[in-house]
N, C-alpha and C positions, 0 to 999 in steps of 0.2 A: 857235537855238544849242542843241547837244546837251548834256545834263547830264553832268558828269564821273562816270565809273564807277570806283570803287576796285577794285584788284586783290585778289581774295579769297585769303587765305592757304591753303596746302595743307591739305586735310582731315586731321584727326588720325586715327590708327588706331582703328578701332572694335573693342572687345573682342569675342571670339567669343560669339555667341548659342548656341542649341541646335546641337549637333554634327550634321554631316551623317551620313547612314546609315553606320554602321561596317561594315567588312568583317570579319565575325565569324571567318572562316577565318584571317585574319591574326592576330587576337587569340589564337585557339587555338594557332596555330603559334608565336607569341611566348611563350605560357605553356609550351608544350612545350620550347622552347629554354631557358627559364629553369630548368626541372627538371634538364636535363642540366648546365647551367652550375653549379648548386649542388653537384652530385656532384663536380665538379672543384674548386670553390672551398673546400669544407670541408677537404680535405687541404692545400690551399695555405695557407689562413689559419692552420691549426694546425701547419704544418710537420711532417706525419706522416712516419714513416720508410718507406722504400721496401720493405724486406725485412729478414729476420733477419740476412742476411749481405751483404757488399758484392757488387753485381752480381746479386743475387737479388731478385725482386719478390714482394711478398705477392700471393696469388691474386686478391684483390679489386682490388688496384692493377693487376695485369696485365689483368684484365677491363676496367677503366676505360680503360687505355691503348689497348686494341683496339676498344672499343665506344662510348666516351664522349668521351675527350679529342680535341680538334680536330673533333668531330662537331657540336656544338651552337653553338659560338661563331660559325662561319660563317653559320648560319641567322640568328642574332641580328644579325649585321653586315649581312647582305643586307636584313633587315627594317628596319634603321635607315635605309638608303638609301631604301627605299620610303616610310617614314614622313616622311622629310625632304621628299620630293617632294610628298606629299599635304599636308603642313603649308604648304609654299610656295604651293600652289594655293589653299588656304583663306585664307592671309594676303593673297594678291594680290587676293582679292575684297573684302577689308575695309580694305586699306591701300595707299597708293601707294608705300610703301617696305617691301615684304615681306622683302627681303634684310637690311635693318637689324634686323627682328624676329628673323630666323633667326640673325644674328650674335649678338644679345643672348642668345638661347636657348642657343647653343653656349657662349658665355662663362660663363653661369650654370652650365651642365652641367659645364664644366671646373673651376670653383671648387668645385662640389659633389664632383667626383671627387678634387680635391686634398685635401679634408677626409677623404674616404672612404679615401684612401691610408694614412692614419694607422692605420687598423684592418685594412686589407686591401691590403698592398703587391702591386702587379701587377693592381689592379682595372682595369676597362675604360672607365669614364666619361671619364677624362682623355685617353687616346688617342683615344677617339671624338670628343671636343670638338676636339682638335688637328687630326685628319684631316678633321673636318667643316669647320673653318675654312680649312684649307690646300687641300683637295681638293674636297669637295662644294660648298661655296659658290661657288668660281670656276666649277665645272662647270655651274652653272645658266645660264651665258651661252652654253654650247656646244650645238651641234646634237645631237640624240639619237643619230644614227649614230656620231658621234665619241665620245660618252660611252660607248656600248655597246662600241665597239672598244677604248677605253682601259681600261674595266673588265675586259674579257676578257683583254687583254694583261697588265695588272698582276696579275690573279689568277693567270694562268699563270706569270708570272715569280716570284710569291711562293712557289711550290712547286718550281720548277725551279732558280732561281738562289739562292733563300733557303731557309728551313726552315719556312715557314708562320708561325703565331702572329700577332703584331700586324701583320706586314707584309702580311697578307692583307686588312686592313681597307680600305685605299683602293680596291682593285679591287672588293671586294664592295659597298662603298658605291656606287660608280659603276654596278655592275650593277643594284643595287636602284633607283637613280635612273632608269636607262634603262627598267627593267621597268615602273615606275610611269608613265612618260611614254607607254609603248606600250600602256597600258591593261591590263596583265596582271592586276593585283589584282582589278579589277572584272569581269574575264572568267572568273575561276576557276570560278564556279558553272556555267558553260556549257561547260567544257573538260575534261570527264571523260575523253574519248577521248585528248586530248593528254597528260593526266597519266599515263594507262596506258601510252602510248607512251614517255614519258620514263622511267617506272619500268622498263619492259622493257629499256631501255638502261643505266640507272644502276645497277640492282640487280646484274646480272652484273659490271659494271665495278667496283663497290664490293666485291663478294665477292672478285674477283681481286686487287684492291689490298690488301684485308685479309689475304689469304693471303700476299701478298708482304711485307707488314709483319711478319706473324707469323714468317715464315721468315728474315727478315733479322736478323743479329746486331746488337744495339743499339750495339755498338762500331763498326759499319761507318760509314764517312764519309757514306754516303748515307741512313742510317737515318732521320734526322729529316725529310728531304725525302720519303722514301717514306711516312712516317707522315702528313705534311701532305697529300700527294696522296690517300692513302686516306681521310683525314678529310673532305676536300672532297667526294669521290665519295659517301661515306657520308652526308654532310649532305644532299646532293640526294636520295638514296634515302629517308632518314628523313623529310624534309619532304614529299615526294610521297606516301609511304605514309600519313602522317597525313592529308593533304588528301583522299586517297581513303577512308580510314576514316571521316572525318567525313560521308561520303555513305552510310554503312551504318547498320544498326540500332545499332551502337556509338556512332554520332556524337553522340547526345543526351548520353550519359554522359560521353564525352570532352569535349564542349563545356562541360558543367556544371563540370568540374574545371579545364580549361585556359583557357577564356576569361576568367574573373575574374583568374586569375594574370597573363595577358597584358595585360589592360586596366590593371592596376596594376603593370606590370613594374618600373618605377623604384622604387616604394615597396617592392615585395617584394625586389628586388635589395639594397637598402640594409638593410632590416630583417633579412634573412637573415644578413648580416654581423654585426649586433648580437647576434642570437640565437646564432650560432656562437661568437662571442667570449665571451658569457656562459656558454654551456654547456661550452666546452672544458675549463676547470679542474675543473668538477664531474664530467666524464666522463673526465678524465685523457687527453685526446686529443693534447695537444701532444707532438711528437717520439715518438709511440707507434706501435704496430702494431695499434691497436684499429680496424681498418678496418670490421668488422661494425658496431661501435657508431656509427661515422661515418655509415654508410649508413642506420641506423635513425634517427639524428638528422636526416638529410636528409628522410626520409619524414615524421617528426613536423613539421618546419618547413613542408614543403609542404602538409601537411594543415591546419595552423593557418592558413597564409596563404590557402589556398583558402576556408576557412570565413570568415575575416575579410574577404577581398576580396568575397565574395558579400554579406555583411552590409553592408559599406560602400557598395558600388555600388547597393544597393537604396535608399540614402538620399542618395547624392551622385553627381554626374556623373563626377568625377575622383578618383583616389587622392590622399592627402595630398601626396606628393612631386610628383605630376603637376600638382596644382593650384598648388603653389608655383612650379613651373617656368613654368606658363602665366601666372601673375600677374606674374612678373618679365619674361617675354617681352613682354607687352602693357603692362607698367608701370602697371597698375591692377588693382584687385580684380576677379577674374573670378567671376561667379556659379557656385556649385557645388551648393548644396542642390537636390534635386529638388522 
């Protein structure tokens, strides 16, 4: 007579141990995107004036519209899709319910974003969480070719049928998810020739789109769509240029600044808002035309955050906000101190 064997309960999720080898180029690219996003967020948080007269832009505001606005947000959104896929892969190795962990992570991010909205209306965390739950999570059950096609289609539609902005998030999320599945992030170090070829196409296209945006009357019905298209093309050119620069003698200096910012992107994104809100009344930024002061403030904040991030990461594996998000995701205390 055989002894009765009890059915073992499903194994609980194991919290992450030492992280897999990080893709340093992605950290640097994320830090780079964070720099550009801050330049846009300071005027948004402080509701700065566009120009001395209606319909006239301050020169710095005009520069930001042509060189910064809509250029860095797409990079960050694409990287979010990649990070989502990488986290899913890691969670699947430690848990039999990885999508539950991702859903918990996105809900926590959404709640954090809702609190952040009180200081920064129009912030990105809440829509990231919503689109993550509605688009990214279901897409994990779809085959990669379909995810890639849907991402390309949604991204194209976001600039041809809409006017860019938040509506570009779903498509860029899916493109990032597909890129991670296709092994693009891990292959970056060996694909210098491919990056050069992409830049050879993207740079002229971005320059032409920039000129089209500059020559278009802001009152034109298609102006916002042209600006959104120019922003996407510029985002590709910016990202590829940085990835190539990381392979040059400048790469060490760029990595030293951008990687810590990128590894603690969530912490730095949130603390930047706190610093801007605190500094705005002291610098008289609200509803002002002190655009030069705003840019200096951005430089000061990024310098402080770079120094703090380097100091923190020498002692801990994750930034404070990143650690809290991981702890909520795994629903137990995640080791952090090195």
